[in-house]
C-alpha positions in Angstrom: -17.3 -0.3 5.7 -17.4 -2.7 8.7 -15.7 -2.1 12.0 -12.4 -4.0 12.3 -13.5 -5.4 15.7 -16.5 -7.2 14.1 -14.3 -9.0 11.5 -13.5 -12.6 12.3 -10.1 -12.2 10.5 -8.1 -9.0 10.0 -5.6 -9.6 7.2 -4.0 -6.1 7.6 -3.3 -6.7 11.3 -2.0 -10.1 10.6 0.4 -8.8 7.9 1.6 -6.1 10.2 2.2 -8.6 13.0 4.2 -10.9 10.7 6.2 -8.1 9.3 7.1 -6.8 12.8 8.1 -10.3 13.9 10.3 -10.9 10.8 11.9 -7.5 11.2 12.8 -8.2 14.8 14.4 -11.5 13.7 16.6 -10.1 10.9 17.6 -6.7 12.3 21.3 -6.4 12.2 21.9 -9.4 9.8 23.6 -9.1 6.5 21.7 -10.2 3.3 23.1 -13.8 3.5 22.1 -14.1 7.1 18.6 -12.9 6.3 18.3 -15.4 3.5 19.4 -18.3 5.7 17.0 -17.2 8.5 14.0 -17.0 6.1 14.9 -20.3 4.4 15.1 -22.1 7.8 11.4 -21.4 8.4 9.2 -24.5 7.9 6.2 -23.6 5.8 3.1 -25.7 6.6 1.4 -24.8 3.3 2.5 -26.9 0.3 1.8 -24.0 -2.1 4.0 -21.6 -0.1 6.8 -24.3 -0.1 6.6 -24.6 -3.8 6.8 -20.8 -4.3 9.9 -20.7 -2.0 11.5 -23.6 -3.9 10.8 -21.9 -7.3 12.3 -18.7 -6.0 15.4 -20.5 -4.8 15.8 -22.0 -8.2 15.4 -18.8 -10.2 19.0 -19.0 -11.5 18.2 -22.4 -13.1 16.7 -21.7 -16.5 14.6 -24.9 -16.4 12.8 -23.6 -13.2 11.8 -20.3 -14.7 8.6 -20.1 -16.6 8.7 -18.7 -20.2 7.6 -15.1 -20.4 3.9 -14.4 -21.1 3.0 -12.8 -24.4 
């Protein structure tokens, strides 16, 4: 296995950093406050925006994909 200092990109460290940042933002909020906070974030990636939109529409039966068989 390679040393983490030689890696050009450390996904684990990035995930930990993002998680720590989000936790500091939502600490003490109720569930609705957390949802509003997370939805207010502008996502630069079109794929991530689409995933967030699909998640927001989960209650709408037309937005949910049929189950796989």
